[in-house]
N, C-alpha and C positions, 0 to 999 in steps of 0.2 A: 486436497485440494493442493495443485501444483502451482508453483509461483516460478516464472522463469524471466531472467533478464535479457535484453535484447539492447546492443550498444552499451552506453554508460547509464541511460536513466529511462528506458521504455521497459514496460512490463507486460507480461501475459500471465493472467490469472485465470486457471482452469478448473472448474468445480465440476461435479458429477453431470449438469446439465447445462451449464453456461461458461462462456469463455469471454473475458474481459481483456481489452487492451487499455494500458494506461501509458499516456502521453508518447504514442508513437512518434518517432523522428524520421525524417527523410533518409537518415543513413542506415536504417535496419531494413532486414529482409521483410518481405511481405508475409503475413499470416492472416488466418480467418479468425474473426470474434464476432460475438452477437452484439457487443455495445463496446463503445470506446468511453473512457473515463479521463477527462483532462484536468489535470492539477496545473499544467503549464499551458499558457497561451501559445506558445512556438511549437506546436505539435503538428504533424502532418499526417492527417486521416487517411489520405490516399494510399498508405502503406498497410492498409488493413482491408481485408476482402469480405464481403458479405455481412457487414455491419447493419444493424437496424436502427440504432439510436447513437447520438452523441450527447453525452452528460458532462456538462460543463458549469453547473449552476445548483444553488441549494434548491431542494425538493425531495419529494419521495418518488421513487421510480421502482418498477418491476418488470425484470426480463427474465422468462423462463421460469417463473417462480422464485427468483433470485430477488429478495428485497434489497434495494440501494437507498441509502438516505444521505443527503448532502446538507451540511450546515455551513453558513457563512462565517469566515473569520477575517474580518476587514475587508481586503479586496480578493482574498482566496477563498476556496471551498474546501471543506474537509469532507471524506465520504466514510460512510460505514457500510459494510456489506454483510450479509449473514449466509454464506454458504455452508452447506452440511452442518447447520447447528452452531457454527462457531463465529461469533461476532467480531468482525475484523475491521480495523481502521486503516484507511489509505490516506496519507497527507505528506505534504512537504513539512520538513522540521521548522522552517521559517513561518509557517501557518501555525503549528502547534504551540509555538512560543507565544502566540497572541490569544490563544483559546483555553479557557477553564476546561479542566476534566470533567465538570459537571455537563458542560454544554456537548460534550462528545459522548458520554456515557461510558459504561464499561464494555472493554473489549479484550478478547482472550489473545488476539494476535493484532500486533501493530506492524504495519508496512510503511516505512518512513524513507521518502527522498531526503537524505541527509545534505540539503542545499545550503545549510548553515549550521553552526554549533547548537546544540539542544541542551537545555537545563535537565540534568538527571531527575529532578524532581517531577518535571512534566510526565516523564515516562513513567516512574514508579507509582505516581498517584492514580494511574489507570488500573495498576496491577495486572498486567498482561502476563501470561505464560511464554509467548515467544514475541521477540522484537525482531523484525527482519529490516536491516538497513541497506541502502543503495544509494549511489551517487557519490559526488565529490567528497563529501567529509564523513562517509561511513565508517572508516576506521577510527577517525577522532571521536565520533558520538560513541563508538563501541568503547573506546578507552575511557571516555567520562562515566559511562556506566560500569566500569572496573572489569571489562571484559576484553582486554587486549588480544586475548588468544581465540577471538570469536572465529568460528567455522566460516570459510570463504567458499562459495559454490556458485555455478551459474544456474542452478535449479534446486528449489528447495520443496519439499513435499511435507504437508502437515495434515494431521488427522486429528479429529476430536478426541478419539480414545488413546491417542499417543502423545498428548500435550503434556509437557513436564510440570512437575509441582513447583519448581523454582523457575525464576524468569531466565529464559535462555536467549542470548543475543547471537544472530547470524547475519552475514553480510553476502549480499548478491553482487557479484562483480564478474 
């Protein structure tokens, strides 16, 4: 699975069969995706070509065999996807602060828009193998997790057979 950042807080997540766009903004270059997931209401879906569905609410979805599940956290939604047998959470830090780990379930990969500070206990309770941070406070959240020297990249590739034993923190920028 490849995770690539566009601008400051728009993502493209590509698995073997499916491409997802997360929060496309008007400032990014256009790209193709099968579905758009909105964590942020101020997104611009016109930046995505050939999408079939916009997912912005709680529920169960399936695109090209990729299962997507959304749960509500106060006024926001937290999504779980399972590309290539790797349960992956996609959420804003501000939403995670308001949600219990039990509501979300166990995820091996956390992709978090660090729009606010995040309690270290929220993340460690989920026991992820990889935490991918992006957004305004990504470096601050990495520091709170004890990973001041987290690797920074514009694209990260993650595979089930190459997940680290200990939690690894990476920053998309």
